[in-house]
TIGULUM-544957 format. One line per field, with one value per residue: x, y, z of N, C-alpha, C in turn. Coordinates in nm, 3 decimals, padded with zeros to 5 digits, m for minus. Example, Ala and Ser with C-alpha at 12.3 -4.5 7.8 and 13.67 -1.06 7.14 Angstrom:
BEGIN
nxx <- [01.319 / 01.285]
nyy <- [m00.569 / m00.225]
nzz <- [00.780 / 00.708]
caxx <- [01.230 / 01.367]
cayy <- [m00.450 / m00.106]
cazz <- [00.780 / 00.714]
cxx <- [01.320 / 01.290]
cyy <- [m00.330 / 00.003]
czz <- [00.780 / 00.787]
// end
This chain:
BEGIN
nxx <- [m00.718 / m00.802 / m00.939 / m01.150 / m01.193 / m01.404 / m01.553 / m01.641 / m01.688 / m01.776 / m01.879 / m01.892 / m01.978 / m01.962 / m02.108 / m01.898 / m01.905 / m02.102 / m01.934 / m01.667 / m01.522 / m01.512 / m01.325 / m01.567 / m01.440 / m01.531 / m01.560 / m01.268 / m01.223 / m01.264 / m01.547 / m01.645 / m01.763 / m01.958 / m02.029 / m01.800 / m01.669 / m01.649 / m01.360 / m01.077 / m00.894 / m00.924 / m01.171 / m01.316 / m01.546 / m01.621 / m01.389 / m01.262 / m01.493 / m01.358 / m01.095 / m01.195 / m01.322 / m01.118 / m00.939 / m01.124 / m01.116 / m00.889 / m00.876 / m00.699 / m00.704 / m00.896 / m00.989 / m00.898 / m00.670 / m00.474 / m00.463 / m00.582 / m00.677 / m00.451 / m00.263 / m00.070 / 00.003 / m00.125 / m00.358 / m00.600 / m00.505 / m00.487 / m00.789 / m00.774 / m00.498 / m00.520 / m00.678 / m00.469 / m00.179 / m00.346 / m00.415 / m00.144 / m00.082 / m00.269 / m00.166 / 00.068 / 00.020 / m00.016 / m00.233 / m00.419 / m00.588 / m00.971 / m01.204 / m01.324 / m01.706 / m01.870 / m02.116 / m02.226 / m02.402 / m02.691 / m02.766 / m02.714 / m02.387 / m02.428 / m02.391 / m02.356 / m02.277 / m02.022 / m01.909 / m01.737 / m01.544 / m01.429 / m01.442 / m01.222 / m00.966 / m00.982 / m00.973 / m00.707 / m00.571 / m00.588 / m00.473 / m00.677 / m01.050 / m01.265 / m01.578 / m01.844 / m02.175 / m02.400 / m02.672 / m03.064 / m03.187 / m03.375 / m03.498 / m03.480 / m03.338 / m02.984 / m02.829 / m03.009 / m03.105 / m02.922 / m02.708 / m02.504 / m02.241 / m02.284 / m02.068 / m02.093 / m01.899 / m01.836 / m01.555 / m01.300 / m01.105 / m00.826 / m00.615 / m00.273 / m00.106 / 00.229 / 00.545 / 00.717 / 00.487 / 00.315 / 00.001 / m00.231 / m00.158 / m00.192 / m00.479 / m00.571 / m00.525]
nyy <- [00.762 / 00.670 / 00.407 / 00.195 / m00.132 / m00.344 / m00.634 / m00.932 / m01.103 / m01.454 / m01.644 / m01.994 / m02.093 / m02.384 / m02.451 / m02.590 / m02.925 / m03.017 / m03.209 / m03.165 / m02.892 / m02.583 / m02.296 / m01.924 / m01.716 / m01.460 / m01.243 / m01.079 / m01.091 / m01.273 / m01.501 / m01.486 / m01.762 / m01.893 / m02.069 / m02.218 / m02.220 / m02.460 / m02.520 / m02.507 / m02.261 / m02.053 / m02.022 / m01.801 / m01.691 / m01.367 / m01.257 / m01.434 / m01.387 / m01.111 / m01.126 / m01.296 / m01.137 / m00.882 / m01.059 / m01.130 / m00.900 / m00.758 / m00.974 / m01.190 / m01.460 / m01.693 / m01.705 / m02.064 / m02.062 / m01.905 / m01.954 / m02.256 / m02.581 / m02.747 / m02.604 / m02.731 / m02.515 / m02.284 / m02.384 / m02.354 / m02.130 / m01.755 / m01.562 / m01.263 / m01.317 / m01.397 / m01.238 / m00.985 / m01.114 / m01.166 / m00.889 / m00.735 / m00.906 / m00.866 / m00.563 / m00.608 / m00.667 / m00.486 / m00.344 / m00.103 / m00.022 / 00.031 / 00.043 / m00.223 / m00.401 / m00.592 / m00.825 / m00.985 / m01.341 / m01.457 / m01.625 / m01.538 / m01.449 / m01.202 / m00.901 / m00.665 / m00.412 / m00.515 / m00.405 / m00.204 / m00.282 / m00.458 / m00.381 / m00.147 / m00.383 / m00.580 / m00.333 / m00.252 / m00.447 / m00.535 / m00.263 / m00.076 / 00.080 / m00.121 / m00.182 / m00.349 / m00.510 / m00.685 / m00.944 / m01.146 / m01.398 / m01.447 / m01.699 / m01.845 / m02.130 / m02.232 / m02.051 / m01.948 / m02.192 / m02.212 / m02.355 / m02.247 / m01.980 / m01.748 / m01.521 / m01.229 / m01.033 / m00.688 / m00.527 / m00.246 / m00.221 / 00.014 / 00.095 / 00.125 / 00.355 / 00.531 / 00.411 / 00.675 / 00.883 / 01.077 / 01.035 / 01.217 / 01.301 / 01.139 / 01.087 / 01.280 / 01.163]
nzz <- [m00.969 / m00.689 / m00.686 / m00.469 / m00.260 / m00.165 / 00.016 / 00.099 / 00.405 / 00.591 / 00.884 / 01.108 / 01.347 / 01.497 / 01.853 / 02.090 / 02.189 / 02.525 / 02.667 / 02.561 / 02.704 / 02.530 / 02.647 / 02.558 / 02.259 / 02.069 / 01.898 / 01.984 / 02.195 / 02.546 / 02.663 / 03.000 / 03.159 / 02.991 / 02.668 / 02.525 / 02.155 / 01.871 / 01.674 / 01.447 / 01.507 / 01.779 / 01.766 / 01.721 / 01.498 / 01.416 / 01.495 / 01.208 / 01.090 / 01.032 / 00.929 / 00.652 / 00.538 / 00.489 / 00.267 / 00.131 / 00.008 / m00.109 / m00.272 / m00.219 / m00.130 / 00.062 / 00.423 / 00.477 / 00.272 / 00.438 / 00.682 / 00.714 / 00.812 / 00.676 / 00.716 / 01.078 / 01.257 / 01.317 / 01.465 / 01.768 / 01.773 / 01.812 / 01.775 / 01.697 / 01.691 / 01.400 / 01.311 / 01.316 / 01.136 / 00.865 / 00.814 / 00.790 / 00.570 / 00.375 / 00.343 / 00.252 / m00.002 / m00.105 / m00.011 / 00.153 / 00.439 / 00.446 / 00.644 / 00.842 / 00.863 / 01.116 / 01.182 / 01.407 / 01.465 / 01.750 / 01.952 / 02.210 / 02.373 / 02.549 / 02.361 / 02.400 / 02.645 / 02.652 / 02.319 / 02.319 / 02.401 / 02.231 / 01.968 / 02.043 / 01.986 / 01.902 / 01.619 / 01.719 / 01.654 / 01.347 / 01.288 / 01.239 / 01.213 / 01.318 / 01.339 / 01.524 / 01.526 / 01.675 / 01.631 / 01.647 / 01.631 / 01.627 / 01.789 / 01.539 / 01.314 / 01.319 / 01.489 / 01.618 / 01.791 / 01.967 / 01.861 / 01.773 / 01.608 / 01.421 / 01.180 / 00.932 / 00.812 / 00.626 / 00.440 / 00.320 / 00.159 / m00.037 / m00.303 / m00.193 / m00.232 / m00.394 / m00.280 / m00.158 / m00.266 / m00.206 / m00.062 / m00.050 / m00.336 / m00.504 / m00.476 / m00.638 / m00.872]
caxx <- [m00.789 / m00.820 / m01.057 / m01.180 / m01.228 / m01.442 / m01.499 / m01.724 / m01.623 / m01.769 / m01.746 / m01.990 / m01.841 / m02.082 / m02.077 / m01.812 / m01.890 / m02.074 / m01.842 / m01.547 / m01.585 / m01.387 / m01.411 / m01.529 / m01.337 / m01.543 / m01.487 / m01.134 / m01.293 / m01.312 / m01.638 / m01.635 / m01.870 / m02.009 / m01.980 / m01.720 / m01.683 / m01.550 / m01.285 / m00.879 / m00.841 / m01.005 / m01.331 / m01.374 / m01.633 / m01.584 / m01.219 / m01.265 / m01.551 / m01.266 / m01.027 / m01.202 / m01.306 / m00.979 / m00.903 / m01.185 / m01.119 / m00.761 / m00.820 / m00.608 / m00.772 / m00.920 / m00.897 / m00.904 / m00.636 / m00.405 / m00.522 / m00.607 / m00.619 / m00.393 / m00.162 / m00.117 / 00.076 / m00.273 / m00.449 / m00.531 / m00.459 / m00.656 / m00.811 / m00.667 / m00.342 / m00.542 / m00.694 / m00.361 / m00.200 / m00.456 / m00.419 / m00.012 / m00.092 / m00.316 / m00.093 / 00.214 / m00.011 / 00.000 / m00.336 / m00.441 / m00.664 / m01.005 / m01.275 / m01.413 / m01.770 / m01.895 / m02.184 / m02.260 / m02.593 / m02.678 / m02.827 / m02.627 / m02.351 / m02.487 / m02.300 / m02.324 / m02.161 / m01.873 / m01.913 / m01.681 / m01.405 / m01.382 / m01.436 / m01.069 / m00.921 / m01.025 / m00.875 / m00.585 / m00.529 / m00.664 / m00.421 / m00.801 / m01.137 / m01.345 / m01.636 / m01.907 / m02.304 / m02.446 / m02.814 / m03.047 / m03.225 / m03.521 / m03.442 / m03.502 / m03.240 / m02.893 / m02.820 / m03.135 / m03.107 / m02.825 / m02.599 / m02.341 / m02.212 / m02.236 / m02.112 / m02.120 / m01.830 / m01.731 / m01.418 / m01.301 / m00.981 / m00.800 / m00.461 / m00.117 / 00.071 / 00.355 / 00.644 / 00.757 / 00.446 / 00.198 / m00.135 / m00.294 / m00.118 / m00.315 / m00.609 / m00.558 / m00.515]
cayy <- [00.764 / 00.554 / 00.296 / 00.145 / m00.267 / m00.435 / m00.790 / m01.043 / m01.271 / m01.481 / m01.715 / m02.010 / m02.219 / m02.437 / m02.495 / m02.638 / m02.976 / m03.016 / m03.337 / m03.101 / m02.779 / m02.475 / m02.100 / m01.933 / m01.602 / m01.350 / m01.028 / m01.074 / m01.126 / m01.401 / m01.459 / m01.645 / m01.882 / m01.909 / m02.195 / m02.219 / m02.260 / m02.568 / m02.478 / m02.527 / m02.161 / m02.045 / m02.037 / m01.661 / m01.581 / m01.232 / m01.221 / m01.442 / m01.284 / m01.013 / m01.142 / m01.314 / m01.003 / m00.820 / m01.116 / m01.091 / m00.692 / m00.749 / m01.008 / m01.327 / m01.596 / m01.668 / m01.804 / m02.155 / m02.058 / m01.848 / m02.032 / m02.399 / m02.756 / m02.752 / m02.545 / m02.663 / m02.404 / m02.218 / m02.457 / m02.270 / m01.934 / m01.671 / m01.497 / m01.193 / m01.282 / m01.418 / m01.067 / m00.915 / m01.193 / m01.119 / m00.713 / m00.773 / m00.985 / m00.769 / m00.447 / m00.613 / m00.711 / m00.353 / m00.213 / m00.009 / m00.065 / 00.163 / 00.009 / m00.364 / m00.402 / m00.709 / m00.847 / m01.166 / m01.352 / m01.553 / m01.637 / m01.557 / m01.353 / m01.045 / m00.847 / m00.445 / m00.373 / m00.493 / m00.346 / m00.085 / m00.344 / m00.617 / m00.293 / m00.175 / m00.500 / m00.626 / m00.261 / m00.297 / m00.616 / m00.452 / m00.173 / m00.012 / 00.080 / m00.253 / m00.198 / m00.490 / m00.536 / m00.833 / m00.954 / m01.252 / m01.536 / m01.471 / m01.820 / m01.933 / m02.161 / m02.329 / m01.975 / m01.969 / m02.302 / m02.202 / m02.444 / m02.185 / m01.863 / m01.711 / m01.394 / m01.184 / m00.894 / m00.666 / m00.485 / m00.237 / m00.174 / 00.042 / 00.043 / 00.202 / 00.482 / 00.383 / 00.477 / 00.839 / 00.962 / 01.191 / 01.035 / 01.309 / 01.321 / 00.926 / 01.084 / 01.375 / 01.124]
cazz <- [m00.922 / m00.592 / m00.665 / m00.299 / m00.327 / m00.073 / 00.104 / 00.236 / 00.516 / 00.712 / 00.901 / 01.088 / 01.394 / 01.657 / 02.014 / 02.128 / 02.267 / 02.631 / 02.689 / 02.556 / 02.718 / 02.541 / 02.613 / 02.414 / 02.223 / 02.022 / 01.870 / 02.093 / 02.390 / 02.658 / 02.746 / 03.098 / 03.162 / 02.851 / 02.639 / 02.400 / 02.009 / 01.882 / 01.618 / 01.450 / 01.542 / 01.850 / 01.738 / 01.710 / 01.439 / 01.486 / 01.456 / 01.182 / 00.954 / 00.948 / 00.843 / 00.513 / 00.422 / 00.398 / 00.211 / m00.015 / m00.040 / m00.160 / m00.383 / m00.215 / m00.091 / 00.209 / 00.584 / 00.422 / 00.201 / 00.515 / 00.823 / 00.730 / 00.881 / 00.653 / 00.896 / 01.185 / 01.349 / 01.332 / 01.523 / 01.853 / 01.781 / 01.909 / 01.647 / 01.724 / 01.587 / 01.268 / 01.222 / 01.294 / 01.038 / 00.776 / 00.779 / 00.742 / 00.468 / 00.259 / 00.308 / 00.192 / m00.093 / m00.160 / 00.027 / 00.293 / 00.559 / 00.534 / 00.768 / 00.862 / 01.000 / 01.112 / 01.238 / 01.414 / 01.516 / 01.822 / 02.093 / 02.359 / 02.522 / 02.542 / 02.354 / 02.393 / 02.734 / 02.612 / 02.248 / 02.250 / 02.423 / 02.105 / 01.871 / 02.063 / 02.029 / 01.688 / 01.561 / 01.738 / 01.540 / 01.228 / 01.244 / 01.133 / 01.261 / 01.304 / 01.456 / 01.561 / 01.558 / 01.693 / 01.650 / 01.717 / 01.492 / 01.668 / 01.812 / 01.436 / 01.236 / 01.435 / 01.581 / 01.710 / 01.889 / 02.048 / 01.803 / 01.709 / 01.586 / 01.242 / 01.116 / 00.857 / 00.794 / 00.464 / 00.467 / 00.222 / 00.160 / m00.109 / m00.307 / m00.077 / m00.284 / m00.433 / m00.188 / m00.190 / m00.326 / m00.124 / m00.063 / m00.169 / m00.515 / m00.484 / m00.520 / m00.755 / m01.027]
cxx <- [m00.776 / m00.951 / m01.107 / m01.267 / m01.324 / m01.439 / m01.544 / m01.643 / m01.701 / m01.839 / m01.905 / m01.928 / m01.995 / m01.998 / m01.975 / m01.942 / m01.945 / m01.950 / m01.658 / m01.528 / m01.430 / m01.434 / m01.406 / m01.456 / m01.414 / m01.543 / m01.387 / m01.152 / m01.333 / m01.452 / m01.672 / m01.754 / m01.990 / m01.963 / m01.939 / m01.745 / m01.568 / m01.498 / m01.123 / m00.862 / m00.863 / m01.139 / m01.424 / m01.470 / m01.609 / m01.426 / m01.225 / m01.270 / m01.412 / m01.168 / m01.040 / m01.227 / m01.212 / m01.005 / m00.966 / m01.155 / m01.003 / m00.750 / m00.671 / m00.621 / m00.843 / m00.902 / m00.827 / m00.691 / m00.506 / m00.336 / m00.520 / m00.581 / m00.520 / m00.227 / m00.201 / m00.022 / m00.052 / m00.303 / m00.458 / m00.520 / m00.599 / m00.719 / m00.837 / m00.558 / m00.440 / m00.576 / m00.585 / m00.242 / m00.288 / m00.456 / m00.293 / m00.019 / m00.147 / m00.282 / 00.026 / 00.167 / m00.048 / m00.107 / m00.321 / m00.583 / m00.862 / m01.056 / m01.299 / m01.581 / m01.834 / m02.031 / m02.231 / m02.452 / m02.619 / m02.755 / m02.814 / m02.449 / m02.447 / m02.432 / m02.236 / m02.292 / m02.104 / m01.819 / m01.788 / m01.483 / m01.344 / m01.440 / m01.256 / m01.034 / m00.933 / m00.979 / m00.820 / m00.530 / m00.565 / m00.576 / m00.554 / m00.966 / m01.243 / m01.519 / m01.793 / m02.090 / m02.313 / m02.571 / m02.902 / m03.161 / m03.356 / m03.548 / m03.452 / m03.376 / m03.133 / m02.904 / m02.915 / m03.224 / m03.013 / m02.701 / m02.526 / m02.440 / m02.223 / m02.210 / m02.053 / m02.018 / m01.820 / m01.579 / m01.409 / m01.162 / m00.872 / m00.571 / m00.370 / m00.090 / 00.185 / 00.397 / 00.743 / 00.629 / 00.349 / 00.039 / m00.261 / m00.259 / m00.173 / m00.394 / m00.644 / m00.521 / m00.621]
cyy <- [00.642 / 00.435 / 00.107 / m00.034 / m00.292 / m00.539 / m00.780 / m01.104 / m01.319 / m01.684 / m01.764 / m02.092 / m02.270 / m02.391 / m02.611 / m02.853 / m03.020 / m03.123 / m03.240 / m02.959 / m02.680 / m02.339 / m02.018 / m01.737 / m01.571 / m01.246 / m01.017 / m01.098 / m01.233 / m01.367 / m01.557 / m01.666 / m01.850 / m02.011 / m02.192 / m02.269 / m02.310 / m02.503 / m02.492 / m02.489 / m02.212 / m01.975 / m01.926 / m01.612 / m01.513 / m01.208 / m01.287 / m01.403 / m01.223 / m00.997 / m01.158 / m01.220 / m00.933 / m00.932 / m01.082 / m00.983 / m00.680 / m00.889 / m01.205 / m01.381 / m01.590 / m01.808 / m01.921 / m02.148 / m02.021 / m01.939 / m02.165 / m02.472 / m02.769 / m02.714 / m02.566 / m02.581 / m02.280 / m02.313 / m02.417 / m02.106 / m01.851 / m01.579 / m01.325 / m01.131 / m01.299 / m01.314 / m00.970 / m00.910 / m01.135 / m00.929 / m00.713 / m00.818 / m00.873 / m00.612 / m00.482 / m00.663 / m00.507 / m00.265 / m00.169 / m00.022 / 00.060 / 00.123 / m00.157 / m00.315 / m00.591 / m00.751 / m00.999 / m01.205 / m01.472 / m01.537 / m01.512 / m01.554 / m01.258 / m00.916 / m00.654 / m00.378 / m00.425 / m00.444 / m00.256 / m00.124 / m00.389 / m00.472 / m00.153 / m00.288 / m00.515 / m00.458 / m00.251 / m00.305 / m00.590 / m00.365 / m00.069 / 00.005 / m00.037 / m00.213 / m00.301 / m00.465 / m00.696 / m00.864 / m01.130 / m01.336 / m01.455 / m01.635 / m01.893 / m01.944 / m02.227 / m02.209 / m01.961 / m02.051 / m02.312 / m02.347 / m02.410 / m02.088 / m01.816 / m01.558 / m01.310 / m01.063 / m00.812 / m00.584 / m00.405 / m00.147 / m00.085 / 00.069 / 00.124 / 00.299 / 00.489 / 00.462 / 00.609 / 00.960 / 00.998 / 01.134 / 01.127 / 01.375 / 01.222 / 01.024 / 01.187 / 01.268 / 01.062]
czz <- [m00.800 / m00.626 / m00.541 / m00.344 / m00.169 / m00.083 / 00.160 / 00.311 / 00.557 / 00.722 / 01.052 / 01.181 / 01.557 / 01.827 / 01.967 / 02.219 / 02.374 / 02.642 / 02.657 / 02.620 / 02.637 / 02.605 / 02.526 / 02.384 / 02.127 / 02.071 / 01.955 / 02.202 / 02.478 / 02.722 / 02.886 / 03.160 / 03.089 / 02.710 / 02.518 / 02.245 / 01.974 / 01.741 / 01.548 / 01.524 / 01.746 / 01.853 / 01.705 / 01.588 / 01.388 / 01.429 / 01.326 / 01.018 / 00.876 / 00.921 / 00.734 / 00.448 / 00.398 / 00.279 / 00.035 / m00.077 / m00.167 / m00.253 / m00.349 / m00.155 / m00.060 / 00.303 / 00.549 / 00.428 / 00.350 / 00.652 / 00.844 / 00.823 / 00.840 / 00.697 / 01.009 / 01.365 / 01.382 / 01.437 / 01.717 / 01.893 / 01.793 / 01.723 / 01.597 / 01.606 / 01.475 / 01.208 / 01.234 / 01.125 / 00.919 / 00.687 / 00.746 / 00.597 / 00.343 / 00.305 / 00.272 / 00.045 / m00.172 / m00.132 / 00.113 / 00.313 / 00.554 / 00.670 / 00.780 / 00.986 / 00.981 / 01.204 / 01.289 / 01.456 / 01.605 / 01.927 / 02.198 / 02.303 / 02.477 / 02.589 / 02.390 / 02.486 / 02.649 / 02.493 / 02.240 / 02.267 / 02.284 / 02.043 / 01.905 / 02.014 / 01.905 / 01.607 / 01.566 / 01.633 / 01.433 / 01.141 / 01.154 / 01.184 / 01.217 / 01.387 / 01.436 / 01.564 / 01.598 / 01.716 / 01.656 / 01.609 / 01.568 / 01.721 / 01.706 / 01.395 / 01.389 / 01.528 / 01.681 / 01.784 / 01.928 / 01.957 / 01.769 / 01.687 / 01.428 / 01.280 / 00.974 / 00.818 / 00.618 / 00.517 / 00.302 / 00.242 / m00.027 / m00.161 / m00.260 / m00.215 / m00.284 / m00.321 / m00.241 / m00.192 / m00.182 / m00.110 / m00.124 / m00.289 / m00.611 / m00.582 / m00.637 / m00.884 / m01.060]
// end
């Protein structure tokens, strides 16, 4: 019997200082005219939380383990690239990805008009279904004060069938 594994990922980024503006990358998309996030990579909290949830589910470390500041080659890296690499690492560890769900908390940007575009970009990077939702915090806390963005993700993975075995053979055992 295949026993699925779940993981949780959380990522938080402050907005970049006004004297050091950055582009806003969120959910794999560039948000023109929006204040960007500070971070070692592009600051895409949605993509980072999704990658962290995959690592958690597979039990193979976390975002810092694989892409942290000790790894200068990931400075400024796109979040979708990190998500794609996380998916590759998880698959190399013997897992398939069922799905990833992410919710981010922010007062801006208005996400609904670009939801499907974001889900398509992230799903392509992960090679699995990624759903994204957004909410505000009714102006409470750091997200409500527009100091940053938080994202929470869950991922479902399951052991890959042994080479040469059909997926139905593994499901029946």
